[in-house]
C-alpha positions, 0 to 999 in steps of 0.5 A: 526428140519429142517432136520426132516422136509426136510426128511418128505417133501421128503418122502411126495413128493416121496409118491405123485410121486409113487401114481401118477405113479401107478394111471397112470399105472393102467389107462393106463393098462385098456385103453391098454386092451380095445385098444387091444380088439379093434385092435383084433376085427378088425382082427377077423372081417377081418378073417371072411370076408376073408372066404367069396367066390364068385364062378364063374361057367364056361361054358362047352366049356371053355378050360383048357388054357382059365381057366388058363388065367381067373385064372391068370387075376383074381389073379391080381385083387385088390380085390382078396386074392386067387383063387381056381379052382374046376373041375366038377369031383372033385365037383361031388365027394364032392357032392356024399360024402355029399349025400352018393350015386353016383348021377352021375351014377344015372343021367347018366351024371355030371350036375355040372360045373367047377368053380373058388372060388374067396376069396375076401380081407376083404375091399371088403366084403360089399354088394355094392362092392361084387355086383360090382365084381359080375356084372363084372364077369357076363359080362365075356364070359367064365362065365356061372353064378356068385354066392355068399352068399348075406345074409351072406355078409349083415349079416356080414356087419351089425353085424361088424358095430354094434360091431365096433360102440359100441366098439368105444363108450366104448373106448371113454368113458374109454378114457375120464375116463382115461384123468380125472383120470390122470389129477387129479393125475397130478394136485395133484402133481402140487398142492403140489408145488403151493407155489414154483410156486408162489414164482418163479413167484414173483421173476420174473420168466416167466410162460414158465420158471416155466411151463417147469420143471413141464411139463417135470416132468409130462411127465416123470411120464407118461412114467414110468407109461406107461412102467409099464402098458406095462409090465402088458399088456405083462403078461396079453397077455402072459397069454391069449395066453397060455390059448388060443393059437389059437389066436396067440396073441404073433405072431401078431407083428403089433397089439402089436406095435400099442398097445405099441405106442398107450399107450405111445402116450396117456401117453405123450399127457395126462400128457403134457396137464394135467401138462400144464393146472394144472401149468397154473391154479396156475400161474393165482391164487392170493397169498391168493387163494393158501390156498383154 
């Protein structure tokens, strides 16, 4: 009879652990998906920002050597991603192609100027910073005029700020739900051992001694759940990458590393805190309160 009861208790305990691990894995999978979207949205935003160019139209008297000197000094600036030189002749060919006629022959002269397109790093694509860069080059003796798409920079900045804000709000909301769900699962697993906790306490075991195995047990369940979640995320990312290869999800090792580390860290922190407070709650209860 005792053997059957022990067997039943072990099966019940294994079922409890399995449900906790599955709950943690599912929650972390959803948190991981949201985190991945959040990380990739930043990369996508940076991609669009770095397509913005600030154009320097050069004076006609500027020599080829002076253009090379200006290009070299500009490439060394902290805000520069790359610099592209366009001669007035090449610019005329491009405009003639767009217009469908040779406007240089019509005018008898080429009114365009040599130019440098400065592609700015994402961190500097903001109205104030772009204006500072523009003001700096306007004082340069080689520069005739500085031009960039101000409305586009303003629009990009505002839209990215809005999207980032709402993504953070949604992430915080789902993060809170994740904490609540994982905490509930851990508390249920500790609840099943509440009488063991009280028995150990009654024979003189300290609170720290009693808490330790429960905390480590919760962390182990969290790690197992995190690895299951990461396997699921791996399949999901692979599937998306196969359908939309232009996103190059599997080549973005930095994002994948942050995602994996983030999921594991969330699992460790939440399970540690949940195990600690769940165990502490039962340690503080009186014996007769364990039945309610």
